[in-house]
Every structure is written in C-alpha cells, then in structure tokens.
PDB file as gemmi writes it, atoms N, CA and C in Angstrom:
CRYST1    1.000    1.000    1.000  90.00  90.00  90.00 P 1                      
ATOM      1  N   MET A   1     129.816 115.612  80.881  1.00  0.00           N  
ATOM      2  CA  MET A   1     129.567 116.706  81.807  1.00  0.00           C  
ATOM      3  C   MET A   1     130.200 118.015  81.318  1.00  0.00           C  
ATOM      4  N   VAL A   2     131.285 117.901  80.569  1.00  0.00           N  
ATOM      5  CA  VAL A   2     131.961 119.113  80.118  1.00  0.00           C  
ATOM      6  C   VAL A   2     131.058 119.972  79.243  1.00  0.00           C  
ATOM      7  N   PRO A   3     130.383 119.400  78.215  1.00  0.00           N  
ATOM      8  CA  PRO A   3     129.493 120.252  77.410  1.00  0.00           C  
ATOM      9  C   PRO A   3     128.358 120.855  78.240  1.00  0.00           C  
ATOM     10  N   LEU A   4     127.823 120.098  79.181  1.00  0.00           N  
ATOM     11  CA  LEU A   4     126.747 120.613  80.030  1.00  0.00           C  
ATOM     12  C   LEU A   4     127.250 121.788  80.866  1.00  0.00           C  
ATOM     13  N   ALA A   5     128.408 121.639  81.493  1.00  0.00           N  
ATOM     14  CA  ALA A   5     128.964 122.704  82.325  1.00  0.00           C  
ATOM     15  C   ALA A   5     129.253 123.943  81.464  1.00  0.00           C  
ATOM     16  N   ARG A   6     129.820 123.737  80.267  1.00  0.00           N  
ATOM     17  CA  ARG A   6     130.123 124.855  79.380  1.00  0.00           C  
ATOM     18  C   ARG A   6     128.851 125.599  78.993  1.00  0.00           C  
ATOM     19  N   ASP A   7     127.827 124.847  78.544  1.00  0.00           N  
ATOM     20  CA  ASP A   7     126.577 125.484  78.109  1.00  0.00           C  
ATOM     21  C   ASP A   7     125.874 126.173  79.260  1.00  0.00           C  
ATOM     22  N   LEU A   8     125.873 125.540  80.420  1.00  0.00           N  
ATOM     23  CA  LEU A   8     125.249 126.136  81.592  1.00  0.00           C  
ATOM     24  C   LEU A   8     125.962 127.425  81.980  1.00  0.00           C  
ATOM     25  N   GLY A   9     127.288 127.416  81.934  1.00  0.00           N  
ATOM     26  CA  GLY A   9     128.068 128.610  82.240  1.00  0.00           C  
ATOM     27  C   GLY A   9     127.780 129.733  81.272  1.00  0.00           C  
ATOM     28  N   GLN A  10     127.685 129.411  79.981  1.00  0.00           N  
ATOM     29  CA  GLN A  10     127.378 130.420  78.968  1.00  0.00           C  
ATOM     30  C   GLN A  10     125.974 130.990  79.172  1.00  0.00           C  
ATOM     31  N   ALA A  11     125.029 130.129  79.460  1.00  0.00           N  
ATOM     32  CA  ALA A  11     123.647 130.561  79.669  1.00  0.00           C  
ATOM     33  C   ALA A  11     123.540 131.451  80.908  1.00  0.00           C  
ATOM     34  N   TYR A  12     124.246 131.074  81.954  1.00  0.00           N  
ATOM     35  CA  TYR A  12     124.210 131.849  83.193  1.00  0.00           C  
ATOM     36  C   TYR A  12     124.850 133.232  82.976  1.00  0.00           C  
ATOM     37  N   ALA A  13     125.997 133.256  82.323  1.00  0.00           N  
ATOM     38  CA  ALA A  13     126.687 134.531  82.074  1.00  0.00           C  
ATOM     39  C   ALA A  13     125.830 135.440  81.195  1.00  0.00           C  
ATOM     40  N   ALA A  14     125.195 134.868  80.165  1.00  0.00           N  
ATOM     41  CA  ALA A  14     124.345 135.670  79.306  1.00  0.00           C  
ATOM     42  C   ALA A  14     123.137 136.207  80.081  1.00  0.00           C  
ATOM     43  N   ARG A  15     122.587 135.397  80.932  1.00  0.00           N  
ATOM     44  CA  ARG A  15     121.443 135.826  81.739  1.00  0.00           C  
ATOM     45  C   ARG A  15     121.809 136.971  82.665  1.00  0.00           C  
ATOM     46  N   LEU A  16     123.007 136.905  83.228  1.00  0.00           N  
ATOM     47  CA  LEU A  16     123.462 137.984  84.097  1.00  0.00           C  
ATOM     48  C   LEU A  16     123.605 139.299  83.328  1.00  0.00           C  
ATOM     49  N   ARG A  17     123.985 139.201  82.050  1.00  0.00           N  
ATOM     50  CA  ARG A  17     124.116 140.383  81.203  1.00  0.00           C  
ATOM     51  C   ARG A  17     122.777 140.837  80.656  1.00  0.00           C  
ATOM     52  N   GLY A  18     121.754 140.047  80.830  1.00  0.00           N  
ATOM     53  CA  GLY A  18     120.435 140.351  80.261  1.00  0.00           C  
ATOM     54  C   GLY A  18     120.285 139.913  78.824  1.00  0.00           C  
ATOM     55  N   ASP A  19     121.205 139.052  78.358  1.00  0.00           N  
ATOM     56  CA  ASP A  19     121.181 138.539  76.987  1.00  0.00           C  
ATOM     57  C   ASP A  19     120.653 137.108  76.975  1.00  0.00           C  
ATOM     58  N   THR A  20     120.520 136.577  75.752  1.00  0.00           N  
ATOM     59  CA  THR A  20     120.228 135.169  75.597  1.00  0.00           C  
ATOM     60  C   THR A  20     121.546 134.444  75.317  1.00  0.00           C  
ATOM     61  N   ALA A  21     121.612 133.225  75.694  1.00  0.00           N  
ATOM     62  CA  ALA A  21     122.845 132.446  75.531  1.00  0.00           C  
ATOM     63  C   ALA A  21     123.116 132.185  74.044  1.00  0.00           C  
ATOM     64  N   PRO A  22     124.376 132.338  73.632  1.00  0.00           N  
ATOM     65  CA  PRO A  22     124.732 132.083  72.231  1.00  0.00           C  
ATOM     66  C   PRO A  22     125.019 130.607  71.993  1.00  0.00           C  
ATOM     67  N   LEU A  23     124.047 129.766  72.250  1.00  0.00           N  
ATOM     68  CA  LEU A  23     124.256 128.329  72.087  1.00  0.00           C  
ATOM     69  C   LEU A  23     124.128 127.943  70.614  1.00  0.00           C  
ATOM     70  N   PRO A  24     124.977 127.037  70.149  1.00  0.00           N  
ATOM     71  CA  PRO A  24     124.907 126.648  68.734  1.00  0.00           C  
ATOM     72  C   PRO A  24     123.666 125.810  68.461  1.00  0.00           C  
ATOM     73  N   VAL A  25     123.222 125.836  67.214  1.00  0.00           N  
ATOM     74  CA  VAL A  25     122.117 125.006  66.791  1.00  0.00           C  
ATOM     75  C   VAL A  25     122.626 123.562  66.770  1.00  0.00           C  
ATOM     76  N   LEU A  26     121.853 122.655  67.327  1.00  0.00           N  
ATOM     77  CA  LEU A  26     122.269 121.261  67.389  1.00  0.00           C  
ATOM     78  C   LEU A  26     122.198 120.629  66.010  1.00  0.00           C  
ATOM     79  N   PRO A  27     123.182 119.782  65.675  1.00  0.00           N  
ATOM     80  CA  PRO A  27     123.141 119.143  64.351  1.00  0.00           C  
ATOM     81  C   PRO A  27     122.000 118.142  64.202  1.00  0.00           C  
ATOM     82  N   ILE A  28     121.544 117.555  65.302  1.00  0.00           N  
ATOM     83  CA  ILE A  28     120.392 116.667  65.264  1.00  0.00           C  
ATOM     84  C   ILE A  28     119.467 117.050  66.417  1.00  0.00           C  
ATOM     85  N   GLN A  29     118.208 116.725  66.261  1.00  0.00           N  
ATOM     86  CA  GLN A  29     117.227 117.015  67.282  1.00  0.00           C  
ATOM     87  C   GLN A  29     116.833 115.714  67.969  1.00  0.00           C  
ATOM     88  N   TYR A  30     116.086 115.798  69.044  1.00  0.00           N  
ATOM     89  CA  TYR A  30     115.686 114.608  69.785  1.00  0.00           C  
ATOM     90  C   TYR A  30     114.855 113.681  68.916  1.00  0.00           C  
ATOM     91  N   ALA A  31     114.037 114.256  68.062  1.00  0.00           N  
ATOM     92  CA  ALA A  31     113.212 113.418  67.164  1.00  0.00           C  
ATOM     93  C   ALA A  31     114.086 112.570  66.269  1.00  0.00           C  
ATOM     94  N   ASP A  32     115.212 113.126  65.803  1.00  0.00           N  
ATOM     95  CA  ASP A  32     116.151 112.345  64.982  1.00  0.00           C  
ATOM     96  C   ASP A  32     116.695 111.161  65.774  1.00  0.00           C  
ATOM     97  N   TYR A  33     117.025 111.412  67.025  1.00  0.00           N  
ATOM     98  CA  TYR A  33     117.547 110.338  67.883  1.00  0.00           C  
ATOM     99  C   TYR A  33     116.497 109.239  68.071  1.00  0.00           C  
ATOM    100  N   THR A  34     115.257 109.625  68.296  1.00  0.00           N  
ATOM    101  CA  THR A  34     114.236 108.601  68.510  1.00  0.00           C  
ATOM    102  C   THR A  34     114.003 107.763  67.256  1.00  0.00           C  
ATOM    103  N   LEU A  35     114.076 108.391  66.089  1.00  0.00           N  
ATOM    104  CA  LEU A  35     113.945 107.626  64.837  1.00  0.00           C  
ATOM    105  C   LEU A  35     115.095 106.653  64.695  1.00  0.00           C  
ATOM    106  N   TRP A  36     116.308 107.125  64.984  1.00  0.00           N  
ATOM    107  CA  TRP A  36     117.482 106.242  64.911  1.00  0.00           C  
ATOM    108  C   TRP A  36     117.319 105.077  65.890  1.00  0.00           C  
ATOM    109  N   GLN A  37     116.875 105.394  67.103  1.00  0.00           N  
ATOM    110  CA  GLN A  37     116.715 104.356  68.123  1.00  0.00           C  
ATOM    111  C   GLN A  37     115.691 103.315  67.682  1.00  0.00           C  
ATOM    112  N   GLN A  38     114.584 103.736  67.114  1.00  0.00           N  
ATOM    113  CA  GLN A  38     113.580 102.788  66.635  1.00  0.00           C  
ATOM    114  C   GLN A  38     114.141 101.916  65.526  1.00  0.00           C  
ATOM    115  N   GLN A  39     114.909 102.503  64.616  1.00  0.00           N  
ATOM    116  CA  GLN A  39     115.500 101.718  63.531  1.00  0.00           C  
ATOM    117  C   GLN A  39     116.531 100.722  64.054  1.00  0.00           C  
ATOM    118  N   THR A  40     117.280 101.133  65.073  1.00  0.00           N  
ATOM    119  CA  THR A  40     118.332 100.285  65.614  1.00  0.00           C  
ATOM    120  C   THR A  40     117.792  99.183  66.515  1.00  0.00           C  
ATOM    121  N   LEU A  41     116.897  99.544  67.431  1.00  0.00           N  
ATOM    122  CA  LEU A  41     116.418  98.590  68.433  1.00  0.00           C  
ATOM    123  C   LEU A  41     115.154  97.862  68.035  1.00  0.00           C  
ATOM    124  N   GLY A  42     114.421  98.409  67.075  1.00  0.00           N  
ATOM    125  CA  GLY A  42     113.175  97.756  66.667  1.00  0.00           C  
ATOM    126  C   GLY A  42     112.011  98.206  67.527  1.00  0.00           C  
ATOM    127  N   ASP A  43     110.900  97.495  67.368  1.00  0.00           N  
ATOM    128  CA  ASP A  43     109.672  97.843  68.076  1.00  0.00           C  
ATOM    129  C   ASP A  43     109.511  96.957  69.317  1.00  0.00           C  
ATOM    130  N   GLU A  44     109.040  97.536  70.394  1.00  0.00           N  
ATOM    131  CA  GLU A  44     108.909  96.763  71.645  1.00  0.00           C  
ATOM    132  C   GLU A  44     107.846  95.668  71.548  1.00  0.00           C  
ATOM    133  N   SER A  45     106.901  95.823  70.624  1.00  0.00           N  
ATOM    134  CA  SER A  45     105.883  94.770  70.480  1.00  0.00           C  
ATOM    135  C   SER A  45     106.391  93.564  69.690  1.00  0.00           C  
ATOM    136  N   ASP A  46     107.551  93.685  69.059  1.00  0.00           N  
ATOM    137  CA  ASP A  46     108.156  92.565  68.302  1.00  0.00           C  
ATOM    138  C   ASP A  46     109.096  91.806  69.246  1.00  0.00           C  
ATOM    139  N   PRO A  47     108.721  90.590  69.675  1.00  0.00           N  
ATOM    140  CA  PRO A  47     109.568  89.863  70.629  1.00  0.00           C  
ATOM    141  C   PRO A  47     110.943  89.488  70.089  1.00  0.00           C  
ATOM    142  N   GLN A  48     111.135  89.539  68.760  1.00  0.00           N  
ATOM    143  CA  GLN A  48     112.420  89.200  68.164  1.00  0.00           C  
ATOM    144  C   GLN A  48     113.351  90.402  68.045  1.00  0.00           C  
ATOM    145  N   SER A  49     112.809  91.619  68.219  1.00  0.00           N  
ATOM    146  CA  SER A  49     113.639  92.810  68.103  1.00  0.00           C  
ATOM    147  C   SER A  49     114.520  92.937  69.338  1.00  0.00           C  
ATOM    148  N   SER A  50     115.582  93.714  69.197  1.00  0.00           N  
ATOM    149  CA  SER A  50     116.477  93.945  70.331  1.00  0.00           C  
ATOM    150  C   SER A  50     115.731  94.565  71.499  1.00  0.00           C  
ATOM    151  N   LEU A  51     114.880  95.568  71.196  1.00  0.00           N  
ATOM    152  CA  LEU A  51     114.126  96.215  72.265  1.00  0.00           C  
ATOM    153  C   LEU A  51     113.134  95.252  72.905  1.00  0.00           C  
ATOM    154  N   GLY A  52     112.479  94.412  72.095  1.00  0.00           N  
ATOM    155  CA  GLY A  52     111.539  93.438  72.624  1.00  0.00           C  
ATOM    156  C   GLY A  52     112.208  92.442  73.543  1.00  0.00           C  
ATOM    157  N   ARG A  53     113.406  91.975  73.163  1.00  0.00           N  
ATOM    158  CA  ARG A  53     114.143  91.037  73.998  1.00  0.00           C  
ATOM    159  C   ARG A  53     114.601  91.704  75.304  1.00  0.00           C  
ATOM    160  N   GLN A  54     115.073  92.939  75.216  1.00  0.00           N  
ATOM    161  CA  GLN A  54     115.505  93.642  76.436  1.00  0.00           C  
ATOM    162  C   GLN A  54     114.336  93.882  77.371  1.00  0.00           C  
ATOM    163  N   LEU A  55     113.213  94.276  76.813  1.00  0.00           N  
ATOM    164  CA  LEU A  55     112.033  94.520  77.626  1.00  0.00           C  
ATOM    165  C   LEU A  55     111.575  93.249  78.312  1.00  0.00           C  
ATOM    166  N   ALA A  56     111.563  92.140  77.586  1.00  0.00           N  
ATOM    167  CA  ALA A  56     111.169  90.858  78.162  1.00  0.00           C  
ATOM    168  C   ALA A  56     112.126  90.452  79.281  1.00  0.00           C  
ATOM    169  N   TYR A  57     113.426  90.677  79.080  1.00  0.00           N  
ATOM    170  CA  TYR A  57     114.414  90.339  80.111  1.00  0.00           C  
ATOM    171  C   TYR A  57     114.122  91.107  81.409  1.00  0.00           C  
ATOM    172  N   TRP A  58     113.938  92.420  81.290  1.00  0.00           N  
ATOM    173  CA  TRP A  58     113.733  93.227  82.494  1.00  0.00           C  
ATOM    174  C   TRP A  58     112.400  92.944  83.161  1.00  0.00           C  
ATOM    175  N   LYS A  59     111.366  92.655  82.387  1.00  0.00           N  
ATOM    176  CA  LYS A  59     110.075  92.271  82.975  1.00  0.00           C  
ATOM    177  C   LYS A  59     110.204  90.993  83.786  1.00  0.00           C  
ATOM    178  N   GLN A  60     110.930  90.032  83.237  1.00  0.00           N  
ATOM    179  CA  GLN A  60     111.132  88.754  83.942  1.00  0.00           C  
ATOM    180  C   GLN A  60     112.028  88.955  85.161  1.00  0.00           C  
ATOM    181  N   THR A  61     113.077  89.747  85.045  1.00  0.00           N  
ATOM    182  CA  THR A  61     114.014  89.970  86.133  1.00  0.00           C  
ATOM    183  C   THR A  61     113.359  90.708  87.292  1.00  0.00           C  
ATOM    184  N   LEU A  62     112.498  91.655  86.983  1.00  0.00           N  
ATOM    185  CA  LEU A  62     111.918  92.512  88.015  1.00  0.00           C  
ATOM    186  C   LEU A  62     110.539  92.071  88.525  1.00  0.00           C  
ATOM    187  N   GLU A  63     109.980  91.011  87.940  1.00  0.00           N  
ATOM    188  CA  GLU A  63     108.599  90.636  88.293  1.00  0.00           C  
ATOM    189  C   GLU A  63     108.448  90.166  89.742  1.00  0.00           C  
ATOM    190  N   ALA A  64     109.496  89.645  90.362  1.00  0.00           N  
ATOM    191  CA  ALA A  64     109.365  89.111  91.711  1.00  0.00           C  
ATOM    192  C   ALA A  64     109.694  90.145  92.787  1.00  0.00           C  
ATOM    193  N   LEU A  65     109.925  91.377  92.389  1.00  0.00           N  
ATOM    194  CA  LEU A  65     110.264  92.395  93.388  1.00  0.00           C  
ATOM    195  C   LEU A  65     109.023  92.768  94.213  1.00  0.00           C  
ATOM    196  N   PRO A  66     109.226  93.129  95.477  1.00  0.00           N  
ATOM    197  CA  PRO A  66     108.088  93.543  96.293  1.00  0.00           C  
ATOM    198  C   PRO A  66     107.546  94.888  95.833  1.00  0.00           C  
ATOM    199  N   GLU A  67     106.298  95.147  96.155  1.00  0.00           N  
ATOM    200  CA  GLU A  67     105.672  96.423  95.799  1.00  0.00           C  
ATOM    201  C   GLU A  67     106.379  97.615  96.451  1.00  0.00           C  
ATOM    202  N   GLN A  68     106.802  97.414  97.691  1.00  0.00           N  
ATOM    203  CA  GLN A  68     107.534  98.487  98.371  1.00  0.00           C  
ATOM    204  C   GLN A  68     108.674  97.879  99.169  1.00  0.00           C  
ATOM    205  N   LEU A  69     109.694  98.702  99.397  1.00  0.00           N  
ATOM    206  CA  LEU A  69     110.850  98.272 100.188  1.00  0.00           C  
ATOM    207  C   LEU A  69     110.643  98.716 101.627  1.00  0.00           C  
ATOM    208  N   ASP A  70     110.953  97.859 102.544  1.00  0.00           N  
ATOM    209  CA  ASP A  70     110.828  98.222 103.958  1.00  0.00           C  
ATOM    210  C   ASP A  70     112.118  98.878 104.422  1.00  0.00           C  
ATOM    211  N   LEU A  71     112.261 100.145 104.077  1.00  0.00           N  
ATOM    212  CA  LEU A  71     113.418 100.919 104.480  1.00  0.00           C  
ATOM    213  C   LEU A  71     113.089 101.718 105.728  1.00  0.00           C  
ATOM    214  N   PRO A  72     114.094 102.006 106.553  1.00  0.00           N  
ATOM    215  CA  PRO A  72     113.808 102.813 107.745  1.00  0.00           C  
ATOM    216  C   PRO A  72     113.369 104.230 107.343  1.00  0.00           C  
ATOM    217  N   THR A  73     112.341 104.713 108.018  1.00  0.00           N  
ATOM    218  CA  THR A  73     111.828 106.060 107.737  1.00  0.00           C  
ATOM    219  C   THR A  73     111.737 106.832 109.039  1.00  0.00           C  
ATOM    220  N   ASP A  74     111.495 108.125 108.914  1.00  0.00           N  
ATOM    221  CA  ASP A  74     111.401 108.967 110.105  1.00  0.00           C  
ATOM    222  C   ASP A  74     110.031 108.893 110.767  1.00  0.00           C  
ATOM    223  N   ARG A  75     109.061 108.269 110.113  1.00  0.00           N  
ATOM    224  CA  ARG A  75     107.735 108.076 110.703  1.00  0.00           C  
ATOM    225  C   ARG A  75     107.111 106.800 110.113  1.00  0.00           C  
ATOM    226  N   PRO A  76     106.169 106.216 110.802  1.00  0.00           N  
ATOM    227  CA  PRO A  76     105.599 104.958 110.286  1.00  0.00           C  
ATOM    228  C   PRO A  76     104.797 105.187 109.004  1.00  0.00           C  
ATOM    229  N   ARG A  77     104.799 104.180 108.166  1.00  0.00           N  
ATOM    230  CA  ARG A  77     104.003 104.244 106.928  1.00  0.00           C  
ATOM    231  C   ARG A  77     102.525 104.098 107.290  1.00  0.00           C  
ATOM    232  N   PRO A  78     101.664 104.691 106.479  1.00  0.00           N  
ATOM    233  CA  PRO A  78     100.228 104.497 106.714  1.00  0.00           C  
ATOM    234  C   PRO A  78      99.838 103.046 106.429  1.00  0.00           C  
ATOM    235  N   ALA A  79      98.780 102.593 107.043  1.00  0.00           N  
ATOM    236  CA  ALA A  79      98.341 101.206 106.854  1.00  0.00           C  
ATOM    237  C   ALA A  79      97.948 100.940 105.396  1.00  0.00           C  
ATOM    238  N   MET A  80      97.416 101.948 104.720  1.00  0.00           N  
ATOM    239  CA  MET A  80      97.036 101.792 103.319  1.00  0.00           C  
ATOM    240  C   MET A  80      97.681 102.893 102.497  1.00  0.00           C  
ATOM    241  N   THR A  81      98.363 102.522 101.433  1.00  0.00           N  
ATOM    242  CA  THR A  81      99.003 103.502 100.575  1.00  0.00           C  
ATOM    243  C   THR A  81      97.963 104.221  99.747  1.00  0.00           C  
ATOM    244  N   THR A  82      98.022 105.558  99.734  1.00  0.00           N  
ATOM    245  CA  THR A  82      97.019 106.333  99.001  1.00  0.00           C  
ATOM    246  C   THR A  82      97.611 107.035  97.775  1.00  0.00           C  
ATOM    247  N   TYR A  83      98.908 107.261  97.766  1.00  0.00           N  
ATOM    248  CA  TYR A  83      99.584 107.981  96.684  1.00  0.00           C  
ATOM    249  C   TYR A  83      99.053 109.396  96.521  1.00  0.00           C  
ATOM    250  N   ARG A  84      98.482 109.938  97.591  1.00  0.00           N  
ATOM    251  CA  ARG A  84      98.018 111.323  97.547  1.00  0.00           C  
ATOM    252  C   ARG A  84      99.099 112.234  98.092  1.00  0.00           C  
ATOM    253  N   GLY A  85      99.333 113.313  97.386  1.00  0.00           N  
ATOM    254  CA  GLY A  85     100.308 114.298  97.827  1.00  0.00           C  
ATOM    255  C   GLY A  85      99.706 115.257  98.821  1.00  0.00           C  
ATOM    256  N   ARG A  86     100.497 116.166  99.282  1.00  0.00           N  
ATOM    257  CA  ARG A  86     100.010 117.185 100.219  1.00  0.00           C  
ATOM    258  C   ARG A  86     100.488 118.537  99.763  1.00  0.00           C  
ATOM    259  N   ARG A  87      99.947 119.550 100.347  1.00  0.00           N  
ATOM    260  CA  ARG A  87     100.347 120.930 100.086  1.00  0.00           C  
ATOM    261  C   ARG A  87     101.140 121.449 101.275  1.00  0.00           C  
ATOM    262  N   VAL A  88     102.072 122.308 100.961  1.00  0.00           N  
ATOM    263  CA  VAL A  88     102.830 122.989 101.993  1.00  0.00           C  
ATOM    264  C   VAL A  88     102.715 124.486 101.699  1.00  0.00           C  
ATOM    265  N   ALA A  89     102.151 125.217 102.624  1.00  0.00           N  
ATOM    266  CA  ALA A  89     101.988 126.662 102.433  1.00  0.00           C  
ATOM    267  C   ALA A  89     103.366 127.330 102.548  1.00  0.00           C  
ATOM    268  N   LEU A  90     103.591 128.300 101.668  1.00  0.00           N  
ATOM    269  CA  LEU A  90     104.886 128.979 101.641  1.00  0.00           C  
ATOM    270  C   LEU A  90     104.639 130.455 101.417  1.00  0.00           C  
ATOM    271  N   GLN A  91     105.193 131.262 102.281  1.00  0.00           N  
ATOM    272  CA  GLN A  91     105.045 132.702 102.166  1.00  0.00           C  
ATOM    273  C   GLN A  91     106.366 133.288 101.665  1.00  0.00           C  
ATOM    274  N   LEU A  92     106.296 134.066 100.586  1.00  0.00           N  
ATOM    275  CA  LEU A  92     107.466 134.763 100.058  1.00  0.00           C  
ATOM    276  C   LEU A  92     107.252 136.258 100.216  1.00  0.00           C  
ATOM    277  N   SER A  93     108.303 136.918 100.561  1.00  0.00           N  
ATOM    278  CA  SER A  93     108.210 138.375 100.650  1.00  0.00           C  
ATOM    279  C   SER A  93     108.081 138.930  99.235  1.00  0.00           C  
ATOM    280  N   PRO A  94     107.483 140.121  99.079  1.00  0.00           N  
ATOM    281  CA  PRO A  94     107.371 140.713  97.736  1.00  0.00           C  
ATOM    282  C   PRO A  94     108.755 140.902  97.090  1.00  0.00           C  
ATOM    283  N   GLU A  95     109.756 141.229  97.874  1.00  0.00           N  
ATOM    284  CA  GLU A  95     111.091 141.419  97.328  1.00  0.00           C  
ATOM    285  C   GLU A  95     111.647 140.124  96.748  1.00  0.00           C  
ATOM    286  N   LEU A  96     111.523 139.028  97.507  1.00  0.00           N  
ATOM    287  CA  LEU A  96     112.019 137.740  97.042  1.00  0.00           C  
ATOM    288  C   LEU A  96     111.223 137.288  95.813  1.00  0.00           C  
ATOM    289  N   HIS A  97     109.926 137.494  95.832  1.00  0.00           N  
ATOM    290  CA  HIS A  97     109.093 137.136  94.692  1.00  0.00           C  
ATOM    291  C   HIS A  97     109.569 137.873  93.437  1.00  0.00           C  
ATOM    292  N   GLY A  98     109.830 139.163  93.563  1.00  0.00           N  
ATOM    293  CA  GLY A  98     110.305 139.948  92.440  1.00  0.00           C  
ATOM    294  C   GLY A  98     111.657 139.476  91.933  1.00  0.00           C  
ATOM    295  N   ARG A  99     112.552 139.109  92.857  1.00  0.00           N  
ATOM    296  CA  ARG A  99     113.862 138.607  92.469  1.00  0.00           C  
ATOM    297  C   ARG A  99     113.747 137.281  91.745  1.00  0.00           C  
ATOM    298  N   LEU A 100     112.844 136.403  92.215  1.00  0.00           N  
ATOM    299  CA  LEU A 100     112.629 135.128  91.549  1.00  0.00           C  
ATOM    300  C   LEU A 100     112.061 135.316  90.136  1.00  0.00           C  
ATOM    301  N   LEU A 101     111.141 136.254  89.997  1.00  0.00           N  
ATOM    302  CA  LEU A 101     110.575 136.528  88.675  1.00  0.00           C  
ATOM    303  C   LEU A 101     111.625 137.048  87.711  1.00  0.00           C  
ATOM    304  N   SER A 102     112.532 137.881  88.204  1.00  0.00           N  
ATOM    305  CA  SER A 102     113.575 138.405  87.322  1.00  0.00           C  
ATOM    306  C   SER A 102     114.583 137.332  86.936  1.00  0.00           C  
ATOM    307  N   LEU A 103     114.736 136.335  87.799  1.00  0.00           N  
ATOM    308  CA  LEU A 103     115.663 135.230  87.515  1.00  0.00           C  
ATOM    309  C   LEU A 103     115.082 134.283  86.464  1.00  0.00           C  
ATOM    310  N   ALA A 104     113.797 133.976  86.595  1.00  0.00           N  
ATOM    311  CA  ALA A 104     113.162 133.006  85.694  1.00  0.00           C  
ATOM    312  C   ALA A 104     111.832 133.563  85.204  1.00  0.00           C  
ATOM    313  N   PRO A 105     111.868 134.435  84.204  1.00  0.00           N  
ATOM    314  CA  PRO A 105     110.609 135.056  83.742  1.00  0.00           C  
ATOM    315  C   PRO A 105     109.712 134.066  83.023  1.00  0.00           C  
TER     316      PRO A 105                                                      
END                                                                             
C-alpha cells in the first residue's frame, strides 16, 4: 500500500499544479509478468501443470455451490433472473460538469 499511496499522492499533487506526475518508468511491464507467470505455472489446458492442477481443484471445490445465495435484501428478488441493468437519470449543473471535466479530462 505504501507505493500506491506515494504514487497516488504524487499524481494528485502534480494534477493540482497542472503538471503530469513524475512517476518512474517501471523496470518490468505487465506483459513481462504474464510471460513469467506462464513459464512458472504452465498452461491451464495441461492437467499436470501447476495452473492446471489449481484450476481443477477450484472447479471441483466450487462445483456444488448454489447459483445464488439467499441473502437478506431490501426488496424481493424477481421470480426470474434477467441480468438486465437499468438506467438512472442524473442531472449535473453546468458548473459541476465543468469542474468534473477539469478534474478528469
């Protein structure tokens, strides 16, 4: 958390000054990590690889779980699950809209 807090603080301070954050170039990129992970864990389609064994374990462990949990909610669930989202209309004043745009162009 310390590096995240430091980088976030630097980025925020730079943004307040109208600058870009002076973050260092990372020694490795995410693609490097994924290549390392594939070399270390193997391929998920290979049942003898570490990743294949882990995947098989979790599939077996989680296969008997119910589709949904019956947790208390503030309103009853629909009889049939649709997975459809909804829209919520939101009105912003021109001033707030302008401030938001200046914060995140």
